[in-house]
PASEBA-1860 file (N, C-alpha, C; in nm, 3 decimals):
! residues 134
1> XXXXXXXX> -18.995/-0.500/-13.185/-18.989/-0.441/-13.027/-18.892/-0.489/-12.938 ~ -18.811/-0.406/-12.884/-18.731/-0.400/-12.773/-18.835/-0.405/-12.620 ~ -18.727/-0.471/-12.529/-18.799/-0.481/-12.416/-18.818/-0.343/-12.401 ~ -18.917/-0.364/-12.267/-18.982/-0.260/-12.191/-18.944/-0.256/-12.108 ~ -18.859/-0.086/-12.031/-18.834/-0.020/-11.935/-18.891/0.010/-11.849 ~ -18.896/-0.028/-11.689/-18.948/-0.021/-11.601/-18.847/0.056/-11.470 ~ -18.870/0.130/-11.423/-18.821/0.225/-11.365/-18.923/0.239/-11.202 ~ -18.884/0.108/-11.118/-18.884/0.171/-10.965/-18.784/0.238/-10.891
9> XXXXXXXX> -18.913/0.346/-10.808/-18.810/0.379/-10.663/-18.882/0.345/-10.528 ~ -18.762/0.272/-10.456/-18.819/0.226/-10.290/-18.814/0.400/-10.208 ~ -18.966/0.427/-10.156/-18.908/0.505/-10.100/-18.977/0.514/-9.972 ~ -18.899/0.411/-9.887/-18.933/0.367/-9.713/-18.792/0.334/-9.671 ~ -18.751/0.356/-9.601/-18.640/0.422/-9.506/-18.581/0.254/-9.492 ~ -18.693/0.110/-9.451/-18.661/0.063/-9.423/-18.667/-0.111/-9.574 ~ -18.540/-0.117/-9.565/-18.481/-0.217/-9.696/-18.537/-0.318/-9.711 ~ -18.618/-0.348/-9.661/-18.687/-0.475/-9.623/-18.863/-0.487/-9.577
17> XXXXXXXX> -18.881/-0.316/-9.576/-19.024/-0.312/-9.526/-19.122/-0.367/-9.645 ~ -19.253/-0.353/-9.589/-19.380/-0.405/-9.708/-19.368/-0.314/-9.830 ~ -19.357/-0.211/-9.835/-19.313/-0.113/-9.974/-19.256/-0.195/-10.038 ~ -19.114/-0.238/-9.961/-19.035/-0.245/-10.030/-19.052/-0.393/-10.099 ~ -19.089/-0.463/-9.996/-19.156/-0.625/-10.073/-19.283/-0.576/-10.195 ~ -19.373/-0.499/-10.175/-19.413/-0.494/-10.290/-19.398/-0.441/-10.398 ~ -19.300/-0.412/-10.412/-19.216/-0.311/-10.522/-19.078/-0.433/-10.600 ~ -19.074/-0.565/-10.495/-19.015/-0.642/-10.565/-19.056/-0.727/-10.635
25> XXXXXXXX> -19.175/-0.768/-10.547/-19.281/-0.815/-10.660/-19.354/-0.779/-10.804 ~ -19.263/-0.666/-10.806/-19.392/-0.599/-10.904/-19.204/-0.616/-10.980 ~ -19.130/-0.544/-10.966/-18.979/-0.587/-11.009/-19.018/-0.768/-11.057 ~ -19.000/-0.821/-11.046/-18.986/-0.944/-11.032/-19.057/-0.988/-11.157 ~ -19.266/-0.953/-11.102/-19.303/-0.983/-11.250/-19.302/-0.893/-11.361 ~ -19.209/-0.812/-11.368/-19.220/-0.714/-11.515/-19.066/-0.817/-11.555 ~ -19.039/-0.824/-11.521/-18.865/-0.873/-11.542/-18.882/-1.051/-11.606 ~ -19.017/-1.085/-11.570/-19.043/-1.220/-11.590/-19.122/-1.250/-11.728
33> XXXXXXXX> -19.170/-1.159/-11.784/-19.260/-1.119/-11.888/-19.120/-1.025/-11.975 ~ -19.021/-1.019/-11.974/-18.931/-0.927/-12.043/-18.861/-0.834/-12.044 ~ -18.910/-0.728/-11.941/-18.878/-0.613/-11.920/-18.753/-0.579/-11.785 ~ -18.684/-0.503/-11.844/-18.556/-0.487/-11.839/-18.618/-0.340/-11.728 ~ -18.555/-0.390/-11.603/-18.620/-0.327/-11.473/-18.509/-0.254/-11.350 ~ -18.472/-0.117/-11.348/-18.376/-0.032/-11.275/-18.497/-0.046/-11.149 ~ -18.376/-0.045/-11.033/-18.480/0.008/-10.900/-18.320/0.060/-10.834 ~ -18.467/0.174/-10.776/-18.337/0.252/-10.729/-18.394/0.286/-10.464
41> XXXXXXXX> -18.328/0.227/-10.439/-18.315/0.263/-10.303/-18.303/0.440/-10.241 ~ -18.431/0.502/-10.260/-18.391/0.677/-10.227/-18.343/0.686/-10.085 ~ -18.364/0.570/-10.050/-18.281/0.634/-9.866/-18.177/0.602/-9.885 ~ -18.068/0.545/-9.970/-17.925/0.505/-9.988/-17.891/0.557/-10.076 ~ -17.985/0.676/-10.133/-17.955/0.809/-10.151/-17.900/0.946/-10.172 ~ -17.840/0.982/-10.224/-17.806/1.171/-10.185/-17.869/1.258/-10.271 ~ -18.035/1.224/-10.214/-18.094/1.323/-10.297/-18.159/1.478/-10.214 ~ -18.100/1.572/-10.271/-18.124/1.671/-10.250/-18.248/1.767/-10.237
49> XXXXXXXX> -18.306/1.822/-10.159/-18.468/1.931/-10.242/-18.400/2.022/-10.328 ~ -18.508/1.974/-10.385/-18.524/2.105/-10.518/-18.537/2.253/-10.464 ~ -18.447/2.335/-10.531/-18.399/2.487/-10.458/-18.506/2.569/-10.514 ~ -18.564/2.536/-10.619/-18.681/2.601/-10.658/-18.648/2.728/-10.761 ~ -18.483/2.707/-10.828/-18.388/2.867/-10.876/-18.468/2.833/-11.024 ~ -18.581/2.755/-11.083/-18.627/2.729/-11.190/-18.519/2.711/-11.339 ~ -18.382/2.691/-11.294/-18.258/2.696/-11.373/-18.328/2.571/-11.490 ~ -18.410/2.517/-11.469/-18.474/2.364/-11.551/-18.578/2.440/-11.638
57> XXXXXXXX> -18.613/2.508/-11.599/-18.681/2.561/-11.705/-18.645/2.718/-11.802 ~ -18.570/2.749/-11.753/-18.511/2.880/-11.856/-18.496/2.833/-11.987 ~ -18.456/2.690/-12.018/-18.422/2.625/-12.165/-18.525/2.504/-12.126 ~ -18.600/2.425/-12.282/-18.692/2.349/-12.229/-18.567/2.198/-12.209 ~ -18.440/2.277/-12.331/-18.343/2.125/-12.267/-18.232/2.072/-12.149 ~ -18.263/2.195/-12.033/-18.197/2.205/-11.924/-18.238/2.076/-11.876 ~ -18.137/2.080/-11.740/-18.151/1.972/-11.667/-18.180/2.023/-11.548 ~ -18.187/1.950/-11.387/-18.154/1.960/-11.302/-18.052/2.050/-11.264
65> XXXXXXXX> -17.990/2.125/-11.248/-17.867/2.165/-11.219/-17.818/2.095/-11.089 ~ -17.869/2.075/-10.970/-17.890/2.017/-10.867/-17.751/1.871/-10.872 ~ -17.656/1.885/-10.808/-17.572/1.765/-10.836/-17.577/1.688/-10.727 ~ -17.619/1.614/-10.719/-17.609/1.486/-10.705/-17.684/1.319/-10.737 ~ -17.709/1.245/-10.625/-17.784/1.136/-10.745/-17.899/1.116/-10.802 ~ -17.994/1.193/-10.835/-18.060/1.261/-10.939/-18.051/1.240/-11.012 ~ -17.917/1.242/-11.064/-17.826/1.265/-11.185/-17.820/1.105/-11.298 ~ -17.822/1.014/-11.193/-17.790/0.868/-11.191/-17.921/0.878/-11.222
73> XXXXXXXX> -18.085/0.943/-11.199/-18.210/0.857/-11.157/-18.256/0.943/-11.358 ~ -18.239/1.038/-11.370/-18.280/1.143/-11.474/-18.306/1.016/-11.597 ~ -18.157/1.006/-11.654/-18.175/0.964/-11.733/-18.277/0.839/-11.776 ~ -18.237/0.750/-11.661/-18.332/0.604/-11.671/-18.484/0.635/-11.677 ~ -18.521/0.741/-11.609/-18.671/0.810/-11.632/-18.717/0.834/-11.760 ~ -18.587/0.910/-11.870/-18.671/0.945/-11.986/-18.645/0.810/-12.057 ~ -18.552/0.697/-12.031/-18.585/0.586/-12.099/-18.713/0.463/-12.079 ~ -18.776/0.544/-11.984/-18.852/0.428/-11.924/-18.955/0.447/-12.014
81> XXXXXXXX> -19.041/0.322/-11.996/-19.181/0.321/-11.990/-19.278/0.276/-11.924 ~ -19.214/0.267/-11.793/-19.304/0.319/-11.682/-19.258/0.357/-11.544 ~ -19.292/0.399/-11.489/-19.280/0.420/-11.345/-19.297/0.368/-11.231 ~ -19.242/0.287/-11.126/-19.404/0.294/-11.032/-19.278/0.319/-10.874 ~ -19.380/0.408/-10.823/-19.278/0.447/-10.686/-19.389/0.391/-10.543 ~ -19.288/0.300/-10.496/-19.371/0.250/-10.374/-19.300/0.316/-10.236 ~ -19.406/0.395/-10.178/-19.437/0.392/-10.065/-19.516/0.396/-9.907 ~ -19.420/0.362/-9.858/-19.549/0.344/-9.712/-19.542/0.503/-9.659
89> XXXXXXXX> -19.702/0.513/-9.604/-19.776/0.638/-9.590/-19.713/0.689/-9.512 ~ -19.669/0.747/-9.475/-19.643/0.862/-9.332/-19.719/0.960/-9.318 ~ -19.833/0.994/-9.173/-19.891/1.094/-9.153/-19.986/1.170/-9.312 ~ -20.032/1.054/-9.354/-20.142/1.068/-9.479/-20.075/1.108/-9.612 ~ -19.919/1.084/-9.596/-19.854/1.097/-9.786/-19.777/1.032/-9.723 ~ -19.678/1.029/-9.880/-19.541/0.956/-9.867/-19.450/0.986/-9.762 ~ -19.333/0.893/-9.822/-19.278/0.895/-9.691/-19.147/1.057/-9.772 ~ -19.085/1.103/-9.638/-18.954/1.218/-9.677/-18.923/1.150/-9.865
97> XXXXXXXX> -18.860/1.063/-9.811/-18.705/1.015/-9.976/-18.788/0.951/-10.081 ~ -18.962/0.990/-10.111/-19.021/0.942/-10.168/-19.119/1.142/-10.231 ~ -19.129/1.188/-10.171/-19.120/1.361/-10.117/-18.990/1.425/-10.194 ~ -18.873/1.402/-10.165/-18.748/1.477/-10.201/-18.723/1.456/-10.388 ~ -18.786/1.308/-10.431/-18.767/1.249/-10.535/-18.888/1.329/-10.617 ~ -19.025/1.303/-10.577/-19.103/1.334/-10.642/-19.094/1.541/-10.698 ~ -19.048/1.609/-10.562/-19.051/1.715/-10.656/-18.908/1.761/-10.715 ~ -18.842/1.697/-10.703/-18.703/1.673/-10.803/-18.738/1.656/-10.950
105> XXXXXXXX> -18.857/1.580/-10.975/-18.953/1.578/-11.115/-18.955/1.685/-11.181 ~ -19.003/1.783/-11.139/-19.037/1.894/-11.202/-18.943/1.978/-11.345 ~ -18.818/1.925/-11.375/-18.777/1.884/-11.441/-18.836/1.853/-11.559 ~ -18.896/1.730/-11.494/-18.931/1.617/-11.650/-19.048/1.665/-11.672 ~ -19.145/1.728/-11.558/-19.291/1.739/-11.609/-19.208/1.888/-11.721 ~ -19.129/1.968/-11.697/-19.152/2.054/-11.851/-19.066/2.011/-11.921 ~ -18.999/1.921/-11.952/-18.982/1.820/-12.096/-19.133/1.760/-12.164 ~ -19.176/1.694/-12.079/-19.306/1.660/-12.119/-19.426/1.733/-12.178
113> XXXXXXXX> -19.361/1.847/-12.128/-19.486/1.942/-12.196/-19.408/1.991/-12.352 ~ -19.269/2.018/-12.310/-19.248/2.029/-12.475/-19.298/1.974/-12.561 ~ -19.279/1.820/-12.553/-19.273/1.738/-12.585/-19.395/1.738/-12.667 ~ -19.498/1.747/-12.582/-19.642/1.789/-12.608/-19.659/1.898/-12.719 ~ -19.548/1.991/-12.675/-19.609/2.061/-12.778/-19.529/2.082/-12.905 ~ -19.407/1.959/-12.982/-19.391/1.943/-13.070/-19.459/1.887/-13.160 ~ -19.587/1.811/-13.116/-19.646/1.747/-13.152/-19.735/1.831/-13.297 ~ -19.811/1.803/-13.378/-19.825/1.867/-13.480/-19.999/1.854/-13.435
121> XXXXXXXX> -20.007/1.765/-13.363/-20.154/1.795/-13.322/-20.201/1.856/-13.175 ~ -20.052/1.933/-13.106/-20.062/1.971/-12.969/-20.221/2.027/-12.913 ~ -20.282/2.031/-12.951/-20.430/2.076/-12.937/-20.446/1.967/-12.816 ~ -20.452/1.804/-12.875/-20.480/1.692/-12.801/-20.388/1.690/-12.678 ~ -20.285/1.696/-12.657/-20.216/1.720/-12.517/-20.256/1.711/-12.425 ~ -20.230/1.671/-12.311/-20.360/1.719/-12.167/-20.245/1.802/-12.087 ~ -20.125/1.795/-12.099/-20.043/1.851/-12.030/-20.014/2.032/-12.087 ~ -20.086/2.084/-12.202/-20.067/2.205/-12.230/-20.247/2.247/-12.169
129> XXXXXX> -20.302/2.140/-12.176/-20.469/2.258/-12.068/-20.439/2.263/-11.965 ~ -20.335/2.139/-11.895/-20.303/2.135/-11.752/-20.210/2.249/-11.677 ~ -20.109/2.261/-11.789/-19.986/2.337/-11.744/-19.990/2.457/-11.785 ~ -20.126/2.506/-11.875/-20.050/2.617/-11.943/-19.979/2.629/-12.062 ~ -19.973/2.768/-12.151/-19.881/2.772/-12.241/-19.733/2.839/-12.190 ~ -19.601/2.773/-12.233/-19.499/2.780/-12.183/-19.395/2.893/-12.286
END
C-alpha cells in the first residue's frame, strides 16, 4: 500500500494567518506519518469564477474548460485520499478565495457521481440519491 495523498488548500489572503498556521500543522502531522502532502495557497493563484457553462457536465470525462490555476489542482484532487480546506470565516462564511475554489469543484462532483454509477451496487451510493440521475 502506497503513501496516502493529502491536498491542503489555504484560503486565507494572509499567508501567515491563523488558518494557514493550522493548515501547516495538519500538513506536518500528515507528513510525519508518511503521507504525501500538496499545499496550495489560493490567494497566490489565478482562479477564475465558474462560468456555469455546463461544459464539465456534457460528458462524464470532461474537465472544466476555464484555463487557470485550477488545472494544476484538479489532477492532485483526483489522486487525493483526503482534502483539507483551511479558511478564515468572513461574514459567516469562507473567504472569497475559498469560495471560488469550492465553486470550481462542480466538475469533480459530476465525476464522483459517475464513478458511483459505474459500481455494480450503485443503489448504495449516496451521490445518486443526493443528486438524482444524470
